[in-house]
FITOR-909113 format. One record per residue: residue in one letter; x, y, z of N, C-alpha, C, O, CB in turn. Coordinates in steps of 0.2 Angstrom, whole numbers, padded with zeros to 4 digits, always signed. Glycine has a CB too. Layout:
REM residues N
AXYZXYZXYZXYZXYZ...
***
This chain:
REM residues 76
M-0449+0109+0364-0446+0115+0364-0450+0119+0369-0457+0118+0370-0447+0119+0357R-0447+0123+0373-0450+0127+0379-0454+0133+0376-0453+0135+0370-0445+0129+0384T-0459+0135+0379-0463+0141+0377-0460+0147+0379-0457+0148+0384-0470+0141+0380I-0460+0152+0375-0457+0159+0376-0462+0163+0380-0468+0163+0379-0455+0163+0369I-0459+0166+0386-0463+0170+0390-0463+0177+0388-0457+0180+0387-0460+0169+0398L-0469+0180+0386-0469+0187+0384-0472+0192+0389-0472+0198+0388-0473+0187+0378E-0474+0189+0394-0477+0194+0400-0471+0195+0405-0467+0191+0405-0483+0191+0403L-0472+0200+0409-0467+0202+0414-0466+0196+0418-0471+0193+0421-0468+0208+0418N-0460+0193+0419-0459+0187+0423-0452+0188+0428-0449+0184+0429-0458+0181+0419I-0451+0194+0430-0445+0196+0434-0447+0199+0440-0451+0204+0440-0441+0201+0429D-0444+0197+0446-0445+0200+0452-0441+0206+0452-0435+0206+0450-0443+0195+0458R-0443+0212+0455-0440+0218+0456-0437+0220+0449-0431+0222+0449-0434+0217+0461P-0441+0221+0444-0439+0223+0438-0435+0230+0438-0430+0231+0434-0444+0224+0433D-0437+0235+0442-0434+0241+0442-0426+0240+0445-0422+0244+0442-0437+0246+0447D-0425+0236+0450-0419+0235+0452-0414+0232+0447-0409+0233+0446-0419+0230+0458L-0417+0227+0443-0414+0224+0438-0412+0229+0432-0406+0229+0430-0418+0218+0435Y-0417+0233+0430-0415+0238+0425-0410+0243+0427-0405+0244+0423-0422+0242+0424A-0409+0245+0434-0404+0249+0436-0397+0245+0436-0392+0248+0434-0405+0251+0443Q-0397+0239+0437-0391+0235+0437-0389+0234+0429-0383+0235+0428-0392+0228+0440I-0393+0233+0425-0392+0233+0418-0389+0239+0415-0384+0239+0412-0398+0230+0414V-0392+0245+0417-0390+0251+0415-0383+0253+0418-0378+0255+0414-0395+0257+0417G-0382+0251+0424-0376+0252+0427-0370+0248+0425-0364+0249+0426-0376+0251+0435L-0372+0242+0421-0367+0238+0419-0361+0241+0414-0356+0239+0414-0370+0232+0415T-0364+0246+0410-0359+0249+0405-0358+0257+0407-0355+0260+0403-0363+0249+0399A-0360+0259+0413-0359+0266+0415-0351+0268+0415-0347+0264+0418-0362+0267+0422G-0350+0273+0412-0343+0275+0412-0338+0272+0407-0332+0273+0407-0340+0275+0419L-0341+0267+0403-0337+0264+0398-0337+0267+0391-0342+0270+0390-0339+0256+0398D-0332+0266+0388-0332+0269+0381-0336+0263+0377-0338+0258+0379-0325+0269+0377E-0338+0265+0371-0343+0261+0367-0340+0254+0366-0344+0249+0366-0344+0264+0360A-0334+0253+0364-0331+0246+0363-0332+0242+0369-0333+0236+0369-0324+0247+0360H-0330+0245+0375-0330+0241+0381-0337+0240+0383-0339+0234+0386-0326+0245+0386A-0342+0244+0382-0349+0244+0384-0352+0238+0380-0355+0234+0382-0353+0250+0382F-0350+0238+0373-0353+0232+0369-0350+0226+0371-0353+0221+0371-0351+0234+0361A-0343+0225+0373-0340+0219+0375-0344+0217+0381-0345+0211+0382-0333+0220+0376R-0345+0221+0386-0348+0219+0392-0355+0217+0391-0358+0212+0394-0348+0225+0397Q-0359+0220+0387-0366+0218+0385-0366+0211+0382-0370+0207+0383-0369+0223+0380A-0361+0210+0377-0360+0204+0374-0359+0198+0379-0362+0193+0379-0355+0204+0369R-0355+0200+0384-0353+0195+0389-0359+0193+0393-0361+0187+0394-0348+0197+0394L-0363+0198+0395-0370+0197+0398-0374+0193+0394-0377+0188+0397-0373+0204+0400I-0375+0194+0388-0379+0190+0383-0377+0183+0383-0381+0178+0383-0379+0193+0376L-0371+0182+0382-0368+0175+0382-0369+0171+0389-0371+0165+0389-0361+0175+0380L-0368+0175+0394-0370+0172+0401-0377+0170+0402-0379+0164+0404-0368+0176+0407L-0382+0174+0399-0389+0173+0400-0391+0167+0395-0395+0163+0397-0393+0179+0398A-0388+0167+0389-0389+0162+0384-0387+0155+0387-0391+0150+0386-0386+0163+0377N-0381+0155+0390-0379+0149+0393-0384+0147+0399-0385+0141+0400-0372+0150+0396Q-0386+0151+0403-0391+0150+0408-0397+0147+0405-0400+0142+0408-0393+0156+0412I-0400+0149+0400-0406+0147+0396-0404+0140+0394-0408+0135+0395-0408+0151+0390G-0399+0139+0390-0396+0133+0388-0400+0129+0383-0398+0124+0381-0396+0128+0394D-0405+0132+0380-0409+0129+0374-0408+0133+0368-0411+0139+0367-0416+0128+0376V-0404+0131+0363-0402+0134+0357-0409+0136+0353-0409+0142+0350-0398+0130+0353D-0414+0132+0353-0420+0133+0350-0423+0139+0353-0426+0144+0349-0424+0127+0349V-0424+0139+0359-0427+0145+0363-0423+0151+0362-0426+0157+0360-0427+0144+0370I-0416+0151+0362-0412+0157+0361-0413+0159+0354-0413+0166+0353-0405+0155+0362T-0413+0155+0349-0414+0157+0342-0421+0160+0341-0421+0165+0338-0414+0151+0337Q-0426+0158+0344-0433+0161+0344-0432+0168+0347-0435+0173+0344-0438+0157+0348L-0429+0169+0353-0428+0175+0356-0424+0180+0352-0426+0186+0352-0425+0175+0363I-0419+0178+0348-0415+0182+0344-0420+0185+0338-0420+0191+0337-0409+0178+0341R-0424+0180+0335-0428+0182+0330-0433+0187+0332-0435+0192+0329-0432+0176+0327L-0436+0186+0338-0441+0191+0341-0438+0197+0343-0441+0203+0341-0444+0188+0348A-0432+0198+0345-0428+0204+0347-0427+0208+0340-0427+0214+0341-0422+0203+0351A-0426+0204+0335-0424+0208+0329-0430+0211+0325-0430+0215+0321-0421+0203+0324Q-0436+0208+0327-0443+0211+0324-0444+0218+0326-0443+0220+0332-0449+0206+0326R-0446+0222+0322-0448+0229+0324-0455+0229+0327-0456+0233+0332-0448+0234+0317D-0459+0225+0325-0466+0224+0328-0467+0217+0328-0465+0213+0324-0471+0228+0323G-0471+0215+0333-0473+0208+0334-0474+0206+0341-0474+0211+0345-0468+0204+0330P-0475+0200+0342-0476+0197+0349-0470+0200+0354-0464+0199+0352-0476+0190+0349G-0472+0202+0360-0467+0204+0364-0464+0211+0363-0461+0214+0368-0461+0200+0364Q-0467+0215+0358-0464+0221+0357-0466+0226+0363-0462+0230+0365-0468+0224+0351N-0472+0226+0365-0474+0230+0371-0470+0228+0377-0468+0233+0381-0482+0229+0373F-0469+0222+0378-0464+0220+0384-0458+0223+0383-0455+0226+0388-0464+0212+0384A-0455+0222+0377-0448+0225+0376-0447+0233+0377-0442+0235+0379-0445+0223+0370D-0453+0236+0375-0453+0243+0375-0456+0246+0382-0456+0252+0383-0457+0246+0369S-0458+0242+0386-0461+0244+0392-0456+0248+0397-0450+0247+0396-0464+0238+0397E-0459+0253+0400-0454+0257+0405-0452+0253+0410-0447+0255+0414-0458+0263+0407T-0455+0247+0412-0452+0243+0417-0445+0240+0415-0441+0239+0420-0457+0238+0419L-0445+0238+0409-0439+0235+0407-0435+0239+0401-0430+0237+0399-0440+0228+0405
***
């Protein structure tokens, strides 16, 4: 199983953030959720490792824990 990366590992994070925010701009809630789900599934397919994706889902569901500062950072 691959190791989960918890430190910033993205080139141009501000540009990426703007693209993610813009992904749902102007959409109603249902269409925004559908577009976000599509992005999540595309990213999951790119990762391609169900065990890693499962770990990331569990990590994202935690209120506190590893990666919390990363997920709450103003960069991302």
